[in-house]
N, C-alpha and C positions, 0 to 999 in steps of 0.2 A: 573583536567583531567578536570572538563566543562569548565575553560576560554583555553585551547587545543581543545579542539571539540568544543568549538564555530570557536572559530582561523581559522579550518580547515573547518569545515561548511561555515560559506562567503568566502574564498578564493577558494578550491574546487569546492562549491556552485556558485558561480560566475562566475570563466572556465567558467567547463560543459553550465552552460547558452548558455555562449558567441558562445563556440565549435558547439554544438547543437544547435543556431540558425538556420540555414537548412534547415536540417529533422522539429527539435517544428516544423516552418512555413509550411513543408512539410504539416507533417499529418494534421496541424487546415486549412488546406485546400479540403485536401482526406475528415476529415470531411463533412469539409462546406457542400462539393459539395454530402455529397454519405446519407447523412440524416439528413433532417428537427431541426431544433432545435438551439438550444445553441452548442458554436466547446466545449470548457471546462462547467465541473457541480465541482459543489462543495458542497459538506459533510460535516457534521458537527459530529470531531470525538472529542477523550477527547484526551486530551494534555497533557502537562509539572505540574504539580499539582492538575491535575485535570479540567483546563484554554478552555473550547472547543476554537477548531477552524474551519477554513471551508478549507479540505482536497481539494485539487485540481486536475482533473483527466480532462484528454480529456474522451468525455462522451463517451461510448460505449454498450449505448440501448435508447433506441427508445424514445422517450416526451413522457409520463406520465407510467415512466415506476415502478414508486411505489403506481398504482392505480392501474397495474395491477398485479401486484406481487400481494395487500392485494384482488385480484377477487382468483385468481392463486389456493393464499392457501387455504381459501373458500374451493374449485374441485376438487383440488385435493389432494386426502390424505399421495400421495410414494412426492412430494414437499414440502405438509407442513414437515415430517418428515429432510427429508434431508436442507431444511434450520435450521430447529430448531436446527439439528446437529453442522453446521456446519457458517451459517449462508448466504450460498450460495449455487446456485444449480449450480450443471454440463449442459449443454449440456438449457444453461438459452434463453428460448425462446423470450425475452425482448432482449438477447444481436442481435445488427445489424454484418451483413455479415462484412464490416472491424473494428467492433469492438470483431470481433470474433481475431482476425490477431493481434490488442493491445493491446488486455488482454493477446497471448498467448507469445507474442517476450517484454511486460508490457513500451513499449511506452506513455501504455495512461498515465504511471508512471510521463515522463518528465514532467508536468509542476508540480509535487510537491519540482519540484527543486526552486521555488519561496517561498517557503511553507520550505521550506530550509532554503532562504537566508537573509526571514523575521522575524526569528528565531521561527515561530512554528514545525519545526522538522530540525530532524538531518541528512548526510547521513546518518547515518547505527543506529539502536536501536531498540525498542519493537513493532511491528505489529500497525500505529493507529488506537484502536477500536471508533465505534461508540458509543453514549450510553448506547445503551439497550445490548450490548452483556456485560459489565464491571460487569456484578453483577454473569458471567460467572467467575469474575475470585479468587472470594471472600475475602480473606486478601488479596494475593497476589496483587490486583486494587492495592495498596496502595505503594509493590513495583513497583513495571512496570512503577507509573506517577511519579518519583520521578526523569525520565529521559527522556524528548521528545525521546516523536515517533521515526520511521529512515523511510526510505527512504525503504532500504536494513534495512538487521537483519538475525538474526542468521535462527529462517525456513527459509528464504527468500532460501537460497543458502545450505541451507540442503536437498531438498523438497516440498517444497513452495506447492499447495493444498493437500498435495500426505503424507501428514501428521498429523497423528490426533489433531484432536482442545487441550486436552488435553496436549497431547507430546508440539503445541506452547507455548502455556503456559507457559508448561516448561521452553523451553529453553528460552523468552521472561526473568521470573524470573533469573536464571541462569544466563540470560549477561549483566542485571542490578546491579546484585549481583560481575558482576568480570569478569566489562569490562574494558578495556588499551587501547589509544594508537595502538600502537601496532596491537593489537586482530580487534581491526577496520577498520584499513588497514587492516589487512586481507580479513576480509567480504566481504571490495567491493574488494578487488583483488577479489574475489568468486562469488558477485554477474559481475563481467565484464568478467566472463568466462561464467557462463553460458550466456548470452546476446550472446555471440560468438559464443558457444557450441553450451547451450542447455541442456546443463547439470549440472544439481547443481550440487553439493561442500560440502566437508564432511564440520560438522561448525563447 
């Protein structure tokens, strides 16, 4: 399974990078022209067998967003509670106008195709987590880290951020324990459906 998945990642990831070169260039130009700062944001995530890697995304927040988050969490108790529950903020004030569109359409994740081709990630797999999140997985973290994190995965096509955090973990663990090439192809097809229609499918 591992060798087959890696071959799929390299072939399909390389094809996707070539096919999407123009949209990627357009998004990069829009980010550059609408918000000062770097086009791509790289964040440390936990990868295969616990190895850290730099996960790439188009920048969707203002420069200095991490410092803004610290200040926000210190002064806003509701934001602090929401962030503690999911490591995300709904209506995050740090996100730029273009960034909101990129997140809603998942275009911000296109640079992760580079992560896929170079072996940091797979096209399909568990969600890549930041080191600070890993404690939430408990013993199940060792299961999730048996495989490369994915550009897409079971919870992304099953409801995305509407799924409670505990259910995201359950879906990722179940994916690792029962993954197949056919299952990965199904998730990729459901991901394309979501990107085209905006409607998640059953995972």
